[in-house]
C-alpha positions in Angstrom: 0.0 0.0 0.0 2.9 2.4 0.7 3.9 2.4 -3.0 0.4 3.5 -4.1 0.0 7.0 -5.4 -2.8 9.0 -3.9 -4.5 11.4 -6.3 -7.2 14.0 -5.6 -10.2 13.1 -7.8 -13.0 15.6 -8.3 -16.5 14.7 -6.9 -18.5 14.4 -10.1 -22.2 13.5 -10.3 -22.0 11.9 -13.8 -23.2 8.4 -14.5 -20.0 7.9 -16.7 -17.7 8.6 -13.7 -19.8 6.9 -11.0 -18.0 3.5 -11.4 -14.9 5.2 -9.9 -16.7 6.1 -6.7 -18.3 2.7 -6.5 -14.9 1.0 -6.6 -15.7 -0.8 -9.8 -12.9 0.7 -11.8 -9.4 0.3 -10.4 -6.1 1.9 -11.5 -3.0 -0.1 -10.8 -0.8 1.6 -8.2 -3.2 4.5 -7.8 -5.7 5.5 -5.0 -8.3 8.1 -5.9 -9.2 10.5 -3.1 -12.5 12.3 -3.7 -11.9 16.0 -3.5 -14.0 19.1 -3.8 -12.5 21.4 -6.4 -14.6 24.0 -8.4 -14.9 23.6 -12.2 -15.2 27.3 -12.5 -12.5 30.0 -12.4 -14.1 33.2 -11.1 -11.0 34.3 -9.2 -7.3 33.4 -9.2 -6.9 29.7 -8.2 -3.4 29.1 -6.7 -4.2 25.4 -6.6 -4.7 25.1 -10.3 -2.2 27.8 -11.2 0.7 26.1 -9.3 -0.3 22.5 -10.1 -1.0 21.6 -6.5 -3.9 19.2 -7.2 -4.5 15.8 -8.8 -7.4 15.9 -11.2 -10.0 18.6 -11.9 -13.2 18.6 -13.8 -12.7 22.0 -15.5 -15.1 24.2 -17.4 -13.7 24.1 -20.9 -13.9 27.9 -21.2 -10.9 28.2 -19.0 -8.8 25.3 -20.3 -6.9 26.9 -23.1 -6.6 30.3 -21.5 -5.1 28.7 -18.4 -2.5 26.9 -20.4 -1.8 30.0 -22.4 -1.3 31.9 -19.1 1.2 29.2 -17.9 -0.9 27.5 -15.3 0.5 24.2 -14.3 -2.2 21.9 -15.7 -2.5 19.6 -18.7 -5.5 18.0 -20.4 -6.7 14.5 -20.8 -9.0 14.1 -23.9 -11.8 13.2 -21.5 -14.8 15.5 -22.1 -16.7 14.7 -18.9 -19.7 16.9 -19.5 -21.3 18.0 -22.7 -24.3 20.4 -23.3 -25.8 21.6 -26.5 -25.5 25.4 -26.8 -28.6 26.3 -28.8 -31.1 25.8 -26.0 -29.4 28.5 -23.9 -29.9 31.4 -26.3 -33.0 33.3 -25.2 -34.2 36.8 -26.4 -37.0 39.2 -25.5 -40.1 38.6 -27.6 -40.3 42.3 -28.5 -36.6 42.9 -29.1 -36.8 42.6 -32.8 -34.5 39.5 -32.7 -36.0 36.9 -35.1 -32.8 35.5 -36.6 -29.2 35.0 -35.4 -28.0 38.1 -37.3 -30.5 40.2 -35.4 -28.2 39.8 -32.4 -25.8 42.3 -33.9 -26.0 45.6 -32.1 -28.0 44.1 -29.3 -27.2 43.8 -25.6 -26.5 40.2 -24.6 -26.6 39.2 -21.0 -24.3 36.5 -19.6 -23.0 35.4 -16.3 -19.4 35.3 -17.6 -18.0 36.1 -21.0 -15.5 33.2 -21.0 -17.4 30.1 -20.0 -17.7 27.1 -22.4 -21.3 27.9 -23.4 -20.5 31.5 -24.4 -17.3 30.6 -26.2 -19.1 27.9 -28.2 -22.1 30.1 -28.9 -20.1 33.0 -30.3 -18.1 30.7 -32.5 -21.2 28.9 -33.8 -23.1 32.1 -34.4 -20.2 33.5 -36.4 -19.3 30.4 -38.5 -22.7 28.8 -39.0 -25.1 31.7 -38.9 -23.1 34.6 -40.3 -23.3 36.8 -37.2 -20.7 39.6 -36.8 -20.0 38.8 -33.2 -17.9 42.0 -32.8 -21.2 43.9 -33.0 -22.7 42.1 -30.0 -22.7 44.1 -26.8 -22.1 41.8 -23.8 -23.4 42.5 -20.3 -21.4 40.2 -18.0 -21.7 39.7 -14.2 -18.3 38.2 -13.4 -15.0 39.7 -14.5 -12.3 37.6 -16.1 -9.2 36.1 -14.5 -7.4 35.6 -17.8 -6.6 38.4 -20.3 -8.8 39.0 -23.3 -6.8 39.9 -26.4 -9.7 40.8 -28.6 -9.8 44.6 -28.8 -13.1 44.5 -30.6 -15.0 42.7 -27.8 -17.6 45.0 -26.2 -18.1 43.9 -22.6 -19.9 45.9 -19.8 -19.6 44.5 -16.3 -22.5 44.8 -14.0 -23.5 43.9 -10.4 -23.9 40.1 -10.0 -26.6 40.4 -7.4 -29.3 40.7 -10.1 -29.5 37.5 -12.2 -29.2 37.4 -16.0 -32.7 36.1 -16.2 -34.1 39.0 -14.2 -32.2 41.5 -16.4 -33.7 39.9 -19.5 -37.2 40.0 -18.0 -36.7 43.6 -17.0 -35.5 44.6 -20.5 -32.1 45.6 -19.4 -30.7 43.2 -22.0 -32.2 42.1 -25.3 -31.0 38.5 -25.2 -29.3 36.0 -22.9 -26.5 33.5 -23.6 -25.5 31.7 -20.5 -25.7 28.3 -18.9 -28.9 27.5 -17.0 -28.7 24.8 -14.3 -31.8 25.6 -12.3 -35.2 24.1 -12.9 -37.1 27.2 -11.7 -35.2 29.4 -14.1 -35.9 27.1 -17.0 -39.6 27.1 -16.0 -39.6 31.0 -15.9 -37.9 31.3 -19.3 -40.0 28.7 -21.1 -43.3 29.8 -19.7 -42.9 33.6 -19.9 -44.5 35.5 -22.8 -41.8 38.1 -22.5 -39.1 35.8 -23.9 -38.5 33.2 -26.5 -35.7 30.9 -27.7 -33.7 32.1 -30.7 -33.7 28.5 -31.9 -37.2 27.1 -31.0 -36.3 23.8 -32.7 -33.0 23.6 -30.9 -32.9 19.8 -30.9 -32.9 19.8 -34.7 -30.2 22.4 -34.7 -28.0 20.4 -32.4 -28.4 17.2 -34.3 -27.7 19.1 -37.6 -24.4 20.4 -36.1 -23.4 17.0 -35.0 -24.2 15.4 -38.4 -22.4 18.1 -40.4 -19.3 18.6 -38.1 -19.2 15.7 -35.6 -19.4 18.3 -32.8 -21.6 17.8 -29.8 -20.3 20.6 -27.7 -18.3 19.6 -24.6 -18.3 22.0 -21.7 -16.0 20.3 -19.2 -12.7 18.5 -19.6 -10.6 16.5 -17.1 -7.3 18.2 -16.4 -4.4 17.0 -14.3 -1.5 18.7 -12.5 1.3 19.3 -14.9 3.7 18.6 -12.0 2.1 15.2 -11.5 2.3 14.5 -15.2 6.1 15.3 -15.3 6.8 13.1 -12.2 4.6 10.2 -13.5 4.6 10.4 -17.3 2.7 7.1 -17.7 -0.1 8.1 -15.3 -2.1 10.1 -17.9 -2.4 7.0 -20.1 -3.6 4.9 -17.2 -6.1 7.5 -16.2 -7.5 7.9 -19.7 -7.9 4.1 -20.0 -9.7 4.1 -16.6 -12.1 6.9 -17.8 -12.9 4.8 -20.9 -13.6 1.8 -18.7 -15.9 3.8 -16.4 -17.9 5.1 -19.3 -18.2 1.6 -20.8 -19.4 0.3 -17.4 -22.0 3.0 -17.1 -23.3 2.3 -20.6 -23.5 -1.5 -19.8 -25.5 -0.7 -16.7 -28.1 1.1 -18.8 -28.2 -1.5 -21.6 -28.5 -4.2 -18.9 -31.5 -2.3 -17.5 -29.8 -1.6 -14.2 -29.1 2.1 -14.7 -30.1 4.1 -11.7 -32.0 7.0 -13.4 -35.7 7.9 -13.1 -36.3 7.9 -16.8 -39.1 5.7 -18.3 -37.6 3.2 -20.8 -34.1 4.4 -20.2 -32.6 1.4 -21.9 -34.7 1.9 -25.0 -33.8 5.6 -25.1 -30.1 4.7 -24.8 -30.4 2.3 -27.8 -32.2 4.9 -29.8 -29.5 7.5 -29.0 -26.8 5.1 -30.0 -28.4 4.5 -33.4 -28.8 8.2 -34.1 -25.7 9.6 -32.5 -23.2 6.8 -32.0 -21.4 7.8 -28.8 -21.8 11.6 -28.3 -19.7 11.3 -25.2 -16.7 9.9 -27.1 -13.2 10.4 -25.6 -9.8 10.6 -27.3 -8.1 13.0 -29.6 -8.8 11.1 -32.9 -12.5 10.8 -32.3 -12.7 14.5 -31.2 -10.4 16.1 -33.7 -12.9 18.3 -35.4 -14.2 19.4 -31.9 -10.7 20.1 -30.6 -9.6 22.0 -33.7 -12.8 24.1 -33.6 -12.4 24.9 -30.0 -8.8 26.1 -30.5 -9.9 28.2 -33.5 -12.8 29.8 -31.5 -10.5 30.6 -28.5 -8.0 32.2 -30.8 -10.5 34.2 -32.8 -12.2 35.5 -29.6 -8.9 36.6 -28.0 -8.9 34.0 -25.3 -5.4 32.8 -26.2 -2.5 34.6 -28.0 -1.8 31.9 -30.5 -3.3 28.6 -31.7 -2.0 26.0 -29.3 -0.7 22.6 -30.4 -2.1 19.3 -29.2 1.3 18.7 -27.4 0.8 21.9 -25.5 -2.6 21.1 -24.3 -2.7 17.3 -23.8 -0.5 15.0 -21.8 2.0 13.1 -23.9 0.7 9.7 -22.9 -2.7 10.5 -24.5 -1.6 12.0 -27.8 -2.2 8.7 -29.6 -5.7 8.3 -28.2 
């Protein structure tokens, strides 16, 4: 036991990582210690900056900027959380916004300019819908930790005590692009006559994006301490393999009709999803090449990083052939 390496492991509530916490996926020579570490970077985080951690489930909006800024972390091509972007674009019903290009010149509320949802949204609006994103006026609640190199970005910072949803309802902003993880807020947005979705048929839009580009937008990525990676260069490969095994175990649970989710006909829904999407939660560099390349491009175009980073700069060496 004394030769085993203890690694801080983020407490994640995902079915595809649950087998770790249940002890059903083991890593030779490694003990995983559940640790609370935020996926968000709203202030300077010395733990992540100096590499004094094990693993972190990091919001993808901070991943490349942190590496560009010299933070001591490195990525595993494990996209632990994915969310489609189109459902999170709401606008006021009387704002004159009826198409994506109508966002130009309008005030767009967001919690933070740099989160994964907002980075993906700007990129998709620009490249797939012809929006001049430099004309969008952003109203953000949380200031950035990392530099923004885009001189054309128009960002106004406001008090965070009033929610983005309330600002939209009160007509302080014309539209809203931000993550929503609250059932009551969803209920408010979806039932109010004051607001509407920019993409009412967002499911069709998301599936079209996936069919045409292979992208089902990831919003979190597993990162590890760069110090840890340097001391144990084979560790990243072991971890990657273990994440693949955990996901496979979780899928087998569902297909064996023992998945613990309160969803009617979960097994049948999973089979239907596999037929239409394959594995939208796929890991690895080769399977996610279009996604990774697009993410790098969007970050560079939006001034999140100073140059387009290489795979070797952002992923641990032991995972480069994944």
